[in-house]
N, C-alpha and C positions, 0 to 999 in steps of 0.2 A: 211814434209808438203804434206798433202796427193795432189796428181797431177792424174790427165788420162789426157791419152794424142792418141788423136788419130788421126789415118792415112784408105786412102787409095780410102779415097774421087776423084771424078774428073768426064770429058767429060763421060757420052755412048751411044748408038744412044739408040732411043726404040725400048724395046723387049730386051735388053743388060741382065747383070750382074756387079755388083759389090761387093767385098768382105767389111764391113770395121772393121777394127780393131780398139780395148780399150786397150791401155797398166797402170793396177791402179799402184799404187806406195801409200806407208806412212800409210796403215791403213793398216787391215787385212782381205783382201777381201771374201775370203773364206765363210765370215761371212755375209755378205749383199747378200743380190736383189740388182744387177745391170739394167736401166734402159737405151733403148738408145728412145735418143726422136729428135724432125726439126722443123724447121720455116718456114717457102718460105715467100719471100716478101712479108709486108704488111697482115699478116696474126699469128696466133696465135701459141707458142711453141704448138703442140702437139706428148705427147705418145706416139711411139711405138710398142713400143715388149717391156716386163718382163721380166728377169729369176729369179726365187728364188737362195737360197746361194748355195747349192748344184747340181745345172742346172738341179734339176726333175722336177720343172716346167714352165713353157714362158704358157705369152699370147701375143696377138696382137691386132693392131685395125687394126678394122673392114677394113679398105681399102686398107690392107699389107698383108689378111691371105690367107696361101697357094701362094703367091711370096714369103718373106721375111722368114730367121729362126735366130731367137738369140745360141747362145751358148757360152760358159764358157769354162775356161782351167782356172782351179786356181791355178797349179802347173802354174801355168803365169804369173800367174795375168793379161787374158786377158781376155777380156769378146768379137763377136764378133755381128757381120752382117748378113746374106747374106741374098743378094738379088738381085731375080731371075725376070725375063718379066718386067724390070723397063720403067713406065711412065713418060710422062714429069708432070703432074702434083707430081710424088714421087722427084721433083726440090725440094731443100730445102739446108738451113744447116741441117747439121744431128751435133745430141747431144751425149758425153756416159752421163751417168749420176750413178751412188753415192746417199745413202741419204745424203742431206747438202751439194753434191758436185758437179761441173762439170767443161769437159771438152772443149776445147776453140771453137769447130768444124769442121768437112771437111764436104767443098762444094762436094757438089752431081748434076750433071748436063744432064737430062735428056736434047738430041734433036737431033734433023738429023738433 
């Protein structure tokens, strides 16, 4: 079955960096666009970043442009989210997604 397993979350100070990873299995990873979403407490889930199947095109929410970078390694069935210059408002549960499927999420907390 399809599995998406996120890792790399944690507590970081404002201005710091984290790299999230999402290991995929159970489907032909290289054929699908992949997504990172986030959901902060009492807020709706927000699309953060998108990457096409071959990795040639990416898109970002305005709130993270210039700070976050999505990438993928199709040989490793893994998608990444490099997050730099983190702000307290980036605090959320971050989810990896493929069309029709979600990971369990990983908590990112930005606080001094």
